[in-house]
N, CA and C of each residue as an Amber inpcrd file, in Angstrom:
protein
   726
 -11.2760000 155.3620000  31.2260000 -11.7020000 156.8970000  31.6210000
 -11.5700000 156.7440000  29.9960000 -11.7220000 158.2420000  29.7590000
 -11.7580000 158.8930000  27.9940000 -11.2140000 160.2680000  28.9150000
  -9.7090000 160.5970000  27.5650000  -9.7540000 161.2240000  27.7360000
 -10.1000000 162.1900000  26.1950000 -10.0020000 162.4670000  26.7940000
 -11.5330000 164.2110000  25.6610000 -10.4380000 165.1310000  25.0060000
 -10.3730000 165.4650000  24.0090000  -9.5680000 166.3760000  23.4440000
 -10.5410000 167.2050000  21.8990000 -10.1120000 169.3290000  22.5980000
 -10.7460000 170.1510000  21.8450000  -9.6590000 170.7650000  21.2620000
  -9.1480000 170.6650000  20.4770000  -8.3050000 171.2310000  19.4680000
  -9.3780000 172.2640000  18.8800000  -8.4730000 173.8920000  19.0390000
  -8.7280000 174.9780000  18.5870000  -8.2620000 175.4480000  17.7720000
  -8.4410000 176.4870000  17.7820000  -7.7620000 177.6770000  16.8390000
  -6.5590000 178.1800000  18.0950000  -6.9190000 178.1550000  18.5300000
  -6.1260000 178.8660000  19.6990000  -5.1110000 177.8800000  20.2910000
  -6.3990000 177.3060000  21.1400000  -5.2180000 176.5240000  22.0190000
  -6.2030000 174.9980000  22.3040000  -5.7300000 174.6110000  22.9090000
  -6.0310000 173.0440000  23.1260000  -6.0350000 172.1690000  24.1130000
  -7.8830000 172.0540000  24.8570000  -8.9920000 172.1500000  25.8050000
  -8.8960000 170.7020000  26.1910000  -8.8950000 170.2580000  27.0320000
  -8.9090000 168.7300000  27.1210000  -8.9140000 168.5090000  28.8000000
  -9.8150000 166.9390000  28.7480000 -10.5590000 166.5140000  29.7370000
 -10.9070000 164.9570000  30.2350000 -10.5260000 164.7930000  31.5060000
 -10.9420000 163.3500000  31.5260000 -12.4090000 163.0370000  31.9140000
 -12.8910000 162.0760000  31.0360000 -13.9140000 161.9470000  32.0220000
 -14.5640000 159.8590000  31.9180000 -14.7070000 160.4810000  32.6990000
 -15.1100000 158.6780000  33.4800000 -16.2190000 157.9860000  34.4660000
 -17.5720000 157.2130000  33.8780000 -18.2380000 157.3650000  35.2510000
 -19.3550000 158.0150000  34.7650000 -19.6310000 158.8190000  34.2370000
 -20.1680000 159.8250000  34.4390000 -19.7890000 161.0740000  34.5410000
 -18.9750000 161.4840000  34.6950000 -17.7850000 162.1260000  36.1460000
 -16.2130000 163.1320000  34.6330000 -16.3640000 164.4070000  35.2330000
 -14.8760000 164.6800000  35.0270000 -14.7090000 165.3220000  35.5400000
 -13.0350000 163.6700000  36.0270000 -12.5370000 164.0700000  36.2330000
 -10.7360000 165.0540000  36.6220000 -11.1340000 165.6980000  36.2010000
  -9.4800000 166.4710000  35.7350000 -10.1840000 167.9100000  33.9370000
  -9.9870000 168.2350000  33.7900000  -9.3020000 169.6790000  32.4910000
  -8.8280000 170.2980000  32.5430000  -8.0700000 170.9890000  31.4430000
  -7.4720000 171.6670000  31.2480000  -6.9270000 172.7080000  29.6550000
  -6.2450000 173.2210000  29.3260000  -5.8550000 173.7550000  27.9490000
  -4.5750000 174.2410000  27.9710000  -3.9330000 174.1550000  27.0520000
  -2.6410000 174.5630000  26.4220000  -2.0180000 174.8750000  25.4790000
  -1.5080000 176.4000000  25.3090000  -1.1530000 176.6710000  23.5270000
  -1.1790000 175.5180000  23.0900000  -0.7640000 175.6610000  21.9360000
  -0.5110000 175.1530000  20.2950000   1.2570000 174.4680000  21.0040000
   2.0210000 175.5510000  20.8230000   3.0330000 175.0600000  21.1510000
   3.1170000 173.9710000  22.1810000   2.5630000 173.7930000  23.0750000
   2.8750000 172.5390000  24.8180000   1.6150000 171.3790000  24.5190000
   1.3970000 171.4760000  23.1920000   0.3140000 170.2830000  23.5200000
   1.6700000 168.7600000  23.2710000   2.3610000 168.3260000  24.2860000
   3.6620000 167.8570000  24.7270000   3.4530000 167.9740000  26.1360000
   2.3710000 168.8730000  26.9580000   2.2390000 168.0680000  27.4950000
   0.7020000 167.2590000  28.5870000   0.3830000 167.0290000  27.2150000
  -0.2420000 166.6110000  27.3840000  -0.0860000 164.9670000  27.6550000
   1.0330000 164.2870000  27.8080000   2.1620000 163.2150000  27.5770000
   2.5790000 163.4070000  29.6130000   2.2360000 164.5900000  29.6940000
   2.3940000 164.2140000  31.1510000   0.9190000 163.6440000  31.7590000
  -0.1280000 164.6190000  31.6690000  -1.6390000 164.2780000  31.7530000
  -1.3160000 162.5510000  31.5810000  -1.1190000 161.7780000  30.3080000
  -1.7600000 160.8890000  30.5140000  -0.4500000 160.5360000  31.3770000
   0.4850000 160.1260000  31.7340000   1.3380000 159.3550000  31.7590000
   0.8170000 159.1390000  33.3500000   0.1750000 160.6100000  34.3060000
  -0.4960000 160.6580000  34.9700000  -1.9380000 159.4270000  35.0300000
  -1.9970000 159.3700000  34.7950000  -3.8710000 158.3740000  34.1050000
  -3.8390000 156.8440000  33.5780000  -2.6640000 156.0600000  33.9670000
  -2.8250000 154.8410000  33.5110000  -4.1840000 154.2940000  32.7860000
  -5.5900000 154.8130000  33.9530000  -6.5880000 153.9570000  33.1550000
  -6.7030000 154.1530000  32.4440000  -5.8100000 155.2750000  31.3240000
  -7.1570000 155.9650000  29.8240000  -7.6270000 154.8290000  29.5490000
  -9.0600000 154.4820000  28.5070000  -8.8090000 153.4920000  27.2560000
  -8.7660000 153.9230000  25.6990000  -9.5900000 154.9340000  26.1130000
 -10.1120000 155.8790000  25.1940000  -9.5640000 157.4430000  24.9060000
  -8.6440000 158.5540000  24.1510000  -8.4420000 159.2550000  23.2280000
  -9.7640000 159.2370000  22.1710000 -10.6990000 160.6630000  22.3550000
 -11.1340000 161.1980000  21.7310000 -11.5240000 162.3560000  21.2390000
 -11.3960000 163.2400000  20.2590000 -11.5950000 164.3880000  19.8690000
 -12.2750000 164.7510000  19.1410000 -11.5690000 166.7810000  19.2910000
 -12.0650000 167.1800000  18.3550000 -11.1380000 168.1990000  17.6270000
 -10.7310000 167.6780000  15.9180000  -9.7340000 168.6770000  15.7400000
 -10.1830000 169.3980000  14.3520000  -9.7800000 171.4100000  15.0760000
 -10.4260000 172.4430000  13.7010000  -8.8530000 172.6500000  13.7440000
  -7.6840000 172.5830000  14.4700000  -6.1740000 172.9740000  14.5170000
  -5.4910000 173.0450000  13.2550000  -5.4420000 171.7210000  12.1830000
  -5.0090000 171.0760000  11.8600000  -3.9730000 170.2850000  11.9020000
  -3.8340000 169.3340000  10.0150000  -3.0140000 167.7530000  10.9270000
  -1.7970000 168.2600000  11.2850000  -0.8350000 169.7150000  11.1340000
   0.1910000 169.0840000  12.8270000  -0.4490000 169.2590000  13.6060000
  -1.1860000 169.9830000  14.0950000  -1.9920000 170.0690000  15.4060000
  -2.1820000 168.3850000  15.9420000  -2.2370000 167.2910000  15.3320000
  -3.1170000 166.1860000  15.8870000  -2.0220000 166.0410000  16.0770000
  -0.9580000 166.1980000  15.2140000   0.3900000 164.7560000  14.3950000
   0.6830000 165.2380000  16.1980000   1.4710000 166.3420000  16.6100000
   2.1230000 166.8530000  18.3300000   1.1390000 165.8710000  19.0350000
  -0.2980000 166.0610000  18.8500000  -1.2390000 165.3240000  20.3410000
  -1.0580000 163.6600000  20.2960000  -1.1830000 163.0000000  18.9900000
  -0.1600000 161.9600000  18.5310000   0.9710000 161.3870000  19.3030000
   1.6480000 162.2340000  19.0600000   3.4370000 161.8670000  19.2930000
   3.0930000 161.5120000  20.9820000   3.2910000 162.9570000  22.0400000
   3.4060000 162.6090000  23.1140000   2.4210000 162.2480000  24.2050000
   1.4660000 161.3470000  23.2020000   0.4170000 159.8280000  24.5540000
   1.1030000 159.4140000  24.1860000   1.6600000 158.8230000  22.5720000
   2.4720000 157.9760000  21.6480000   3.1840000 157.5270000  23.2230000
   2.2840000 155.6520000  23.1620000   2.7740000 154.6210000  24.1520000
   3.1350000 155.0580000  25.8590000   1.8490000 155.5420000  25.5400000
   1.0330000 156.3110000  27.6300000  -0.5500000 155.8830000  27.5270000
  -1.1470000 156.8380000  26.0060000  -2.4160000 156.3680000  25.5110000
  -2.8410000 155.4940000  24.4000000  -3.5220000 155.0010000  24.3820000
  -4.4570000 154.9700000  22.6150000  -4.5260000 156.1270000  22.0790000
  -3.6780000 155.5230000  20.2360000  -3.7550000 156.4550000  19.3770000
  -4.9690000 157.3020000  20.0960000  -4.7980000 158.4310000  19.3120000
  -6.5370000 159.1960000  18.8820000  -7.5390000 159.3800000  18.0270000
  -9.1010000 159.0080000  18.7950000 -10.3980000 159.4560000  17.5990000
 -11.0500000 160.9970000  17.3270000 -10.5780000 160.7510000  15.5380000
 -11.3700000 161.9990000  15.7150000 -12.9950000 162.1390000  15.0600000
 -13.2330000 162.6460000  16.1710000 -14.6570000 162.6400000  15.7370000
 -15.2490000 163.5660000  14.3080000 -15.4640000 163.1320000  14.0730000
 -15.6640000 162.9110000  12.2810000 -18.5590000 163.7540000  12.0470000
 -17.5430000 164.7570000  11.2610000 -19.1410000 165.3850000  10.9890000
 -20.1370000 164.1850000  10.1740000 -21.2350000 164.6840000  10.1860000
 -21.8970000 163.6990000   9.3360000 -23.8780000 163.6990000   9.6720000
 -24.2940000 163.2820000   8.5340000 -25.5560000 163.4380000   8.8980000
 -26.6110000 163.5900000  10.1570000 -26.2280000 162.3830000  10.7220000
 -26.9390000 162.7830000  12.7450000 -25.4690000 161.6410000  13.3690000
 -26.1850000 162.1090000  14.4210000 -25.7370000 162.4880000  15.5600000
 -26.3710000 161.3630000  16.6470000 -26.3330000 160.6470000  18.1010000
 -26.3010000 161.5900000  18.9800000 -28.4180000 162.3750000  19.2910000
 -29.3340000 162.4340000  18.4990000 -29.9930000 162.8640000  18.5710000
 -29.7530000 164.2120000  17.9570000 -28.7440000 164.7470000  16.6300000
 -28.5540000 166.0490000  16.6590000 -28.7070000 165.5010000  14.9930000
 -29.6260000 165.7890000  14.0500000 -29.6150000 165.7680000  12.5180000
 -29.3830000 166.8730000  12.2350000 -27.9340000 166.7740000  11.2910000
 -27.6990000 167.8780000  10.4720000 -27.7930000 168.3450000   8.8840000
 -27.9440000 169.2100000   8.5840000 -29.4520000 169.9900000   7.4790000
 -27.9260000 170.2960000   6.6370000 -26.0580000 170.6370000   7.0370000
 -25.7250000 170.9660000   5.6380000 -26.2720000 171.1070000   4.4600000
 -25.3790000 171.4930000   3.9770000 -25.1980000 171.1920000   2.5800000
 -24.7780000 170.0750000   1.9720000 -23.6110000 170.1820000   2.2640000
 -22.4220000 168.5970000   2.7000000 -21.8430000 168.8830000   4.6440000
 -22.6460000 167.5010000   4.7020000 -22.7490000 167.6450000   6.0650000
 -21.0490000 167.4990000   6.9600000 -20.9730000 166.2930000   5.8860000
 -18.5640000 166.6570000   6.3770000 -18.2270000 167.8240000   6.2640000
 -19.2530000 168.7530000   5.9670000 -17.7690000 169.9530000   5.8490000
 -17.8880000 170.8720000   7.4000000 -19.2910000 170.4240000   7.5700000
 -19.0730000 170.7760000   9.2160000 -18.0080000 170.8290000   9.9980000
 -18.1400000 171.9580000  10.7720000 -16.5370000 172.1970000  11.6910000
 -16.4870000 170.8410000  12.8040000 -16.0160000 169.9010000  13.4690000
 -16.3150000 169.5700000  14.0850000 -16.5550000 169.8720000  15.5250000
 -16.1600000 171.0040000  15.7630000 -16.0090000 171.5970000  17.2140000
 -17.2890000 172.1500000  16.7500000 -17.8670000 173.0530000  16.5290000
 -18.7700000 173.2160000  16.2520000 -20.4370000 171.7830000  16.2560000
 -20.1270000 170.6280000  15.2830000 -20.8670000 169.2360000  15.7330000
 -20.8220000 168.5420000  17.1280000 -19.7290000 169.0770000  17.9170000
 -19.4730000 168.0270000  18.7150000 -20.7300000 169.0410000  20.3500000
 -19.9610000 170.4300000  19.7410000 -20.6190000 171.5800000  20.9320000
 -22.7310000 171.2080000  20.2370000 -22.6860000 171.8200000  19.1960000
 -24.8140000 170.8020000  18.7390000 -25.1790000 169.3220000  19.5630000
 -24.0330000 168.9810000  19.7190000 -24.4220000 167.1300000  20.2590000
 -24.3710000 167.6640000  21.8740000 -23.3490000 168.3930000  22.8820000
 -23.4020000 168.8730000  23.8290000 -24.6350000 169.6350000  23.4570000
 -25.1420000 170.4130000  23.7860000 -26.1680000 171.4420000  23.0600000
 -27.6520000 169.9650000  23.5770000 -27.8380000 169.4150000  22.4530000
 -28.7180000 168.6590000  23.0490000 -28.9610000 167.9190000  24.1700000
 -28.0120000 167.5590000  24.5410000 -27.9560000 166.8560000  25.7050000
 -28.5260000 167.7310000  26.6100000 -28.5290000 169.1970000  26.2250000
 -28.5520000 169.5300000  27.9420000 -29.5250000 170.7450000  28.0040000
 -30.2860000 170.5440000  27.3830000 -31.2230000 171.3900000  26.6130000
 -31.9440000 170.9630000  25.7850000 -32.7710000 170.2470000  26.2360000
 -33.8220000 169.0010000  24.3880000 -34.9750000 170.0250000  24.2210000
 -34.7100000 171.3350000  23.3730000 -35.4600000 172.1950000  23.5870000
 -34.9540000 173.2310000  22.4020000 -35.3990000 174.1650000  21.7800000
 -34.7500000 175.2010000  20.4080000 -34.1780000 175.8080000  21.1230000
 -33.1170000 175.8070000  20.3950000 -32.1670000 176.2480000  21.3830000
 -31.1970000 177.3920000  19.7530000 -30.1190000 178.1660000  20.4450000
 -28.9390000 178.4610000  19.6190000 -27.4210000 178.4960000  20.7560000
 -27.0290000 177.4970000  19.6750000 -25.7440000 177.5740000  20.4690000
 -23.9820000 178.4740000  19.8540000 -24.0360000 178.6920000  21.3320000
 -22.6610000 180.1000000  20.4090000 -21.4570000 179.5540000  21.5240000
 -20.3880000 179.2670000  20.1740000 -19.0070000 179.8740000  20.7440000
 -18.2300000 180.7380000  20.9360000 -18.1170000 181.3230000  21.2910000
 -16.9520000 182.7460000  21.1300000 -15.7210000 182.1130000  21.7450000
 -15.3450000 182.4050000  20.0270000 -13.4900000 181.7680000  21.1440000
 -12.9280000 182.6570000  20.1510000 -11.2950000 182.2310000  18.8310000
 -11.2380000 183.3790000  18.0750000 -11.8470000 183.5670000  17.2620000
 -13.1240000 182.6590000  16.6530000 -14.0390000 183.0920000  15.7060000
 -15.1160000 182.5970000  16.5540000 -16.2250000 183.5120000  15.7380000
 -17.0580000 182.6930000  16.8920000 -18.3620000 182.1490000  16.1630000
 -18.7570000 180.8040000  16.7910000 -20.2650000 180.7440000  15.7740000
 -21.7140000 180.4210000  16.1220000 -22.6520000 180.5350000  16.0780000
 -24.1400000 180.9750000  16.0370000 -25.0250000 180.2750000  15.1510000
 -25.1080000 178.9900000  16.2420000 -25.8170000 178.3540000  15.6950000
 -27.3830000 177.3550000  15.9420000 -27.8860000 177.3100000  14.6450000
 -29.7070000 177.3140000  14.9800000 -30.0230000 175.9890000  15.4330000
 -30.5660000 175.0980000  16.9220000 -30.5160000 174.0580000  16.8130000
 -32.3970000 173.4630000  16.8520000 -33.3660000 173.0020000  16.5090000
 -34.3580000 172.3650000  16.2560000 -34.6400000 172.3270000  17.7570000
 -36.0990000 171.9240000  17.9340000 -36.5460000 170.9190000  19.1120000
 -36.5510000 170.0070000  19.1330000 -36.4490000 170.0010000  17.5180000
 -36.5890000 168.1550000  17.0480000 -35.5790000 167.5610000  16.9830000
 -33.7340000 168.4550000  17.1590000 -32.3060000 168.0510000  17.0120000
 -32.0940000 167.7760000  15.4100000 -32.8070000 168.9610000  15.1200000
 -31.6860000 169.2440000  13.2370000 -30.7460000 171.0120000  13.8800000
 -30.4710000 170.4990000  14.0810000 -29.3950000 171.4280000  12.9010000
 -30.0550000 172.1110000  11.5070000 -30.3160000 173.5420000  11.5150000
 -30.5350000 174.0150000  11.0770000 -29.7260000 175.6030000   9.8160000
 -28.6400000 175.2270000  10.1410000 -27.4280000 176.5240000  10.0010000
 -26.7300000 176.7940000  10.3920000 -26.2800000 177.8280000  10.5080000
 -25.2740000 179.0820000  10.9900000 -24.4240000 179.8700000  10.5750000
 -24.0790000 180.4210000  11.7490000 -23.4280000 181.7910000  10.6620000
 -21.1380000 181.7650000  11.5890000 -21.1550000 182.2350000  10.8070000
 -19.4910000 181.5420000  11.8270000 -19.1360000 183.0510000  11.1870000
 -18.0010000 183.6580000  13.0320000 -17.4460000 184.8000000  12.0510000
 -16.4810000 185.5720000  12.7810000 -15.7220000 186.4950000  13.1450000
 -14.7870000 186.4100000  13.4340000 -14.5850000 187.1690000  14.9330000
 -14.4100000 186.4810000  15.5430000 -14.2210000 186.2430000  16.7570000
 -13.6970000 188.2910000  18.0170000 -14.1030000 188.6070000  18.9780000
 -13.9870000 190.2940000  19.2410000 -12.4930000 190.2690000  18.3870000
 -11.5660000 189.8720000  19.9970000 -10.0790000 189.6150000  20.0060000
  -9.7190000 190.0830000  18.0600000 -10.0870000 189.0410000  17.1020000
  -9.8470000 188.8060000  15.7920000 -10.7530000 190.8610000  14.9810000
 -11.7310000 190.7520000  15.3960000 -11.9880000 191.5810000  15.1840000
 -11.5010000 192.8740000  15.3190000 -10.6110000 192.8450000  16.6970000
  -9.6050000 194.3270000  17.5820000  -8.5020000 194.1050000  16.1230000
  -8.0130000 192.9850000  16.1610000  -6.6580000 192.4740000  15.6740000
  -6.2460000 193.4320000  14.2340000  -8.2700000 192.6680000  13.3000000
  -7.7810000 193.5080000  12.0400000  -8.2950000 194.9730000  11.5870000
  -9.0810000 195.5410000  12.7020000  -8.8050000 196.6910000  12.6680000
  -7.1830000 197.6270000  12.3330000  -6.2240000 197.2040000  13.0540000
  -4.9870000 197.1800000  13.9660000  -3.7280000 196.9880000  12.5250000
  -4.6860000 195.8540000  11.9230000  -3.8510000 195.2270000  10.7040000
  -3.9490000 196.2680000   9.1020000  -4.8560000 196.2890000   9.4330000
  -5.6100000 196.3980000   7.9470000  -6.2140000 198.1340000   7.7180000
  -5.5050000 199.0610000   9.1760000  -6.3080000 200.2880000   8.9020000
  -4.9680000 201.0220000   9.1820000  -4.9270000 202.0690000   8.7620000
  -3.2770000 203.0180000   8.7290000  -3.0430000 203.8450000  10.1480000
  -4.5590000 204.0600000  10.7810000  -4.2320000 204.9620000  13.0090000
  -5.4440000 204.6140000  13.1410000  -5.6710000 202.8170000  13.8160000
  -5.9050000 202.7970000  14.3490000  -6.3500000 201.5520000  15.0410000
  -5.5100000 201.4750000  16.2940000  -4.4720000 200.6770000  17.7050000
  -5.2180000 199.4310000  17.6670000  -4.7340000 198.1450000  17.9820000
  -4.8130000 197.6780000  18.5870000  -5.5180000 197.8390000  20.1560000
  -6.8450000 197.6890000  20.3190000  -7.2450000 198.5820000  21.3810000
  -8.1160000 198.1620000  22.8930000  -7.0720000 198.3600000  23.4690000
  -7.7720000 198.1310000  24.9970000  -8.6570000 198.4240000  25.7590000
 -10.1440000 198.9710000  25.2290000 -10.5620000 200.3520000  25.5260000
 -11.8730000 198.7930000  27.0580000 -12.7180000 199.8430000  27.3000000
 -14.0830000 198.8600000  28.0440000 -15.3230000 199.1770000  27.6520000
 -16.4600000 199.0280000  27.3050000 -17.2560000 198.2940000  26.2120000
 -17.8190000 199.7890000  26.8930000 -18.7100000 200.5140000  26.1060000
 -19.4730000 201.5770000  26.8490000 -20.7870000 201.8490000  26.0840000
 -21.6800000 202.0640000  26.1890000 -23.1190000 202.9460000  25.2780000
 -22.7720000 203.7550000  24.2940000 -22.0290000 204.4430000  24.2930000
 -21.9460000 205.2710000  23.5600000 -20.4390000 206.2800000  24.3660000
 -19.7730000 205.5250000  23.5000000 -17.5630000 205.0730000  24.0960000
 -18.1160000 206.8610000  23.1730000 -16.4710000 207.7140000  23.8030000
 -16.1800000 208.7940000  23.6150000 -14.2860000 209.1960000  23.6990000
 -14.2090000 207.3080000  23.3690000 -12.3640000 208.3420000  23.3410000
 -12.2030000 206.5110000  22.1970000 -11.3760000 206.5200000  20.9770000
 -10.6620000 205.2080000  20.2540000 -11.0650000 204.2800000  20.7770000
 -10.1090000 203.7520000  21.8900000 -10.2620000 202.1080000  21.6560000
 -11.8430000 202.1330000  22.9820000 -11.9790000 202.3580000  23.7530000
 -13.5080000 201.8270000  23.2270000 -14.6540000 201.6580000  22.2580000
 -14.0060000 202.8360000  21.6610000 -15.1350000 203.5070000  20.8010000
 -15.1360000 201.3800000  19.2970000 -13.8740000 200.7880000  20.1590000
 -13.7020000 199.8290000  18.7570000 -13.8430000 198.8080000  19.7520000
 -13.6970000 198.6860000  20.9180000 -14.3050000 197.4030000  21.1400000
 -15.8060000 196.9410000  21.8470000 -16.4560000 198.9250000  22.0340000
 -17.6000000 198.1680000  22.2370000 -19.2260000 198.2120000  20.7940000
 -17.9130000 198.8360000  19.2630000 -18.0960000 198.8910000  17.8930000
 -18.0630000 196.0600000  18.0730000 -16.5650000 195.9240000  18.5810000
 -16.6710000 194.4610000  18.2670000 -17.5750000 193.7530000  18.8410000
 -17.5030000 194.1390000  20.0780000 -19.3930000 193.6770000  21.2220000
 -19.7570000 193.6050000  20.5670000 -20.3720000 195.1370000  20.1680000
 -21.7590000 194.8420000  19.7120000 -22.3540000 193.3600000  18.5500000
 -21.3530000 194.2660000  17.1630000 -21.2840000 192.7070000  16.3810000
 -21.8020000 191.9740000  16.5900000 -20.8320000 191.2090000  18.1490000
 -20.8280000 189.8870000  18.3020000 -22.0930000 189.6250000  18.9230000
 -22.9050000 190.4910000  19.5670000 -24.3000000 190.3000000  20.8700000
 -25.8000000 190.8640000  19.0800000 -24.8370000 191.8020000  18.7950000
 -26.3530000 192.1690000  17.2660000 -26.1790000 190.4600000  16.5510000
 -25.6220000 190.1410000  16.1680000 -25.9700000 188.3200000  14.7890000
 -26.0830000 188.1420000  16.0600000 -25.7130000 187.5170000  17.1450000
 -26.5170000 186.2910000  18.2900000 -27.8930000 186.6760000  18.1490000
 -28.1920000 188.4680000  18.7920000 -29.7050000 188.7170000  18.9020000
 -30.2000000 188.6090000  17.6310000 -29.4090000 188.4510000  16.1700000
 -30.6210000 188.7140000  14.9890000 -31.2880000 186.8940000  14.4140000
 -29.8500000 186.2640000  14.9870000 -30.7700000 184.0670000  14.6140000
 -31.2180000 183.9660000  16.0690000 -31.4840000 185.1540000  16.9900000
 -32.3760000 183.9330000  17.9980000 -33.8880000 184.2940000  18.0900000
 -33.7780000 185.5260000  17.2250000 -35.4050000 185.5590000  16.4450000
 -35.7750000 184.5830000  15.9420000 -34.4490000 183.1450000  14.7560000
 -35.5690000 182.0390000  14.4290000 -36.5170000 181.4090000  15.1730000
 -36.0050000 181.0370000  16.3750000 -36.6780000 181.0610000  17.9090000
 -37.1220000 180.9070000  19.0300000 -37.3320000 181.9040000  19.1100000
 -37.4670000 182.6840000  20.2550000 -39.1680000 182.7410000  20.5190000
 -39.5800000 182.1640000  19.4450000 -41.3560000 182.1030000  19.8320000
 -41.2430000 180.7830000  20.5700000 -40.2440000 180.1360000  20.3620000
 -40.6100000 178.9140000  20.4390000 -40.6210000 178.4560000  22.3060000
 -41.2570000 177.0120000  22.3370000 -40.6550000 177.2580000  24.3240000
 -40.1660000 177.0870000  24.9540000 -39.2820000 177.8200000  25.4500000
 -38.5580000 177.9850000  26.4850000 -37.2150000 177.8400000  25.3170000
 -36.8990000 178.3540000  24.5690000 -35.6210000 178.7440000  23.5630000
 -34.6850000 179.3200000  24.2890000 -34.1120000 178.9030000  24.5390000
 -32.3940000 179.5730000  24.7560000 -30.8130000 179.2210000  24.2240000
 -30.3940000 180.2960000  24.5100000 -29.1660000 180.4120000  23.9040000
 -27.7520000 179.4940000  25.3210000 -27.2060000 178.6170000  24.1230000
 -26.3320000 177.7940000  25.7230000 -25.0880000 179.2900000  24.4380000
 -24.5890000 179.4370000  25.4980000 -22.3950000 180.5200000  25.4970000
 -22.2550000 179.7740000  26.1910000 -21.1820000 179.5840000  25.3700000
 -20.0130000 178.3280000  25.5110000 -18.4960000 179.9650000  24.6270000
 -16.8900000 179.7460000  25.0720000 -16.1650000 179.9410000  24.8020000
 -15.0860000 180.6400000  25.4890000 -14.0670000 181.3440000  25.1130000
 -13.7090000 182.6180000  26.1350000 -14.2220000 183.8520000  25.8480000
 -14.5350000 183.6550000  24.6140000 -15.2130000 184.6980000  24.4140000
 -16.7870000 185.5800000  25.4180000 -16.6110000 183.9430000  26.0560000
 -18.8260000 184.4380000  26.1370000 -18.7390000 185.1060000  27.5190000
 -17.7240000 185.5450000  28.5160000 -17.9990000 186.2740000  29.8390000
 -17.7240000 187.7770000  28.6880000 -17.7920000 188.7950000  28.2490000
 -17.9610000 189.5430000  27.4550000 -19.2910000 189.6860000  26.8920000
 -19.6090000 188.8450000  26.2150000 -21.1180000 189.0370000  25.3420000
 -22.5400000 188.9910000  26.0970000 -22.0640000 187.4500000  27.3300000
 -23.2620000 187.9300000  28.2580000 -23.8200000 188.8680000  28.7800000
 -22.3440000 190.0700000  28.8420000 -23.3830000 190.9990000  29.5950000
 -24.4260000 191.5840000  28.4750000 -23.7670000 191.9300000  27.7940000
 -24.6620000 192.6340000  26.2370000 -25.7310000 191.4660000  25.8990000
 -26.0790000 190.5560000  25.7920000 -26.7710000 190.4810000  25.6660000
 -29.0950000 190.5060000  26.5810000 -30.0250000 190.5470000  25.2650000
 -30.4770000 190.4540000  25.9530000 -31.6330000 189.3360000  25.2920000
 -31.3300000 188.4050000  25.9500000 -32.2530000 187.3610000  24.7790000
 -31.3380000 187.1450000  26.9420000 -32.3070000 185.2000000  27.0580000
 -32.2920000 183.8190000  27.7450000 -31.0150000 183.1660000  26.9020000
 -30.2740000 183.1270000  28.9250000 -29.0330000 182.4460000  28.1180000
 -28.4760000 182.0850000  29.2030000 -27.4240000 181.0650000  29.0410000
 -26.9290000 180.1900000  29.9770000 -25.5310000 180.4760000  29.6160000
 -24.6610000 179.9400000  30.2400000 -23.5140000 180.3850000  30.2730000
 -23.0900000 178.2550000  30.2620000 -22.1240000 178.0970000  29.2220000
 -22.0140000 176.2470000  29.6960000 -19.7530000 176.3980000  29.1110000
 -19.8060000 175.8970000  30.6390000 -17.6560000 176.0860000  29.4250000
 -17.9460000 174.3960000  29.5960000 -17.0210000 175.0980000  27.9610000
 -15.8140000 174.0830000  27.0850000 -17.2090000 172.9250000  26.2050000
 -18.4390000 173.6100000  26.4290000 -19.3740000 172.9920000  25.4550000
 -19.1950000 172.0400000  24.5320000 -17.7750000 171.8620000  23.6740000
 -18.0930000 171.0000000  22.2530000 -17.3020000 169.8010000  23.3460000
 -16.6510000 170.0470000  24.4180000 -16.0010000 169.1870000  25.5310000
 -16.9700000 168.5220000  25.3150000 -17.6260000 168.7630000  26.2140000
 -19.4370000 168.3770000  26.5420000 -20.0230000 167.1040000  25.6700000
 -20.6730000 167.9540000  24.6900000 -21.1650000 166.9210000  23.0940000
 -19.7760000 165.8070000  22.9610000 -18.0830000 166.2870000  23.4140000
 -17.2990000 165.0570000  21.9220000 -17.5320000 163.6560000  23.5180000
 -18.2300000 163.9810000  25.3050000 -17.9900000 163.4160000  25.4650000
 -19.8060000 162.3860000  25.7650000 -20.4950000 163.2440000  25.3700000
 -22.1520000 162.4880000  25.2750000 -21.4540000 161.6650000  23.7280000
 -21.2450000 162.0260000  22.2260000 -20.6080000 160.9190000  21.2440000
 -19.8850000 160.0440000  21.9950000 -18.7280000 160.0780000  23.0480000
 -17.6050000 159.1550000  22.7920000 -18.1960000 157.9730000  23.7780000
 -19.5820000 158.0800000  24.6080000 -19.9990000 157.6090000  25.3120000
 -21.8450000 156.0940000  24.9470000 -22.1100000 156.8570000  23.4800000
 -23.3970000 157.1880000  22.8140000 -23.3380000 155.9910000  21.8320000
 -23.3050000 154.8120000  21.6150000 -23.6010000 154.1210000  20.2670000
 -23.5490000 154.6740000  18.9780000 -23.9800000 155.2360000  18.9490000
 -24.5560000 155.7070000  17.8010000 -24.2780000 156.9210000  16.9130000
 -23.2260000 157.0100000  17.1070000 -21.4960000 157.8860000  17.5230000
 -20.4720000 157.5470000  16.5490000 -19.5070000 158.6240000  15.2370000
 -19.0340000 157.6810000  14.2660000 -17.6520000 157.2260000  14.9590000
């Protein structure tokens, strides 16, 4: 059994994977990563802990403390020039966030054709993956919630909006929500133009903000829950992974 961990900007998501099957999964706020101790204690058959960490050293240390004596020490994915059928065209391959790298690996395993890999979370990442497995590059932008929070923080009279999407908003709360969602969808659709003419081109859409974004997209897409964890499962079980 492998305990897979996606330590993101806001939450730590985990999954138990073995013999090609997902056995359990969950998510924890950073302040509660100690609860991984109970996950590990309930599964003494965990033989490996493998993950992606973009949350920083303090979260990694908290995870290691929670698992100490209950599971093997965590191993962390490193972004590289190539892994599991994906080649990395980043100027400095090691600089690519490991959550994006894992999502690209997962995308390649799920859809071996041209695709746009979206992870809509605290930040939204929009990454181009060619049919031959070349990661060509991508975008990072604030997630929809973070966009709304920045407007509330950095403007004098705009609130943190809890409105709804409207094609032509007629109140401030809806105008903010609609503007932020349109910004997300617009970035995705503009990037999809790079591969739109390729056979079976598809957008793979994951993350906590995926449902709201999916309602606006006028491109072919597939919702994929926990794409980072799925990519980690591939990397943890293929021999060319670091």
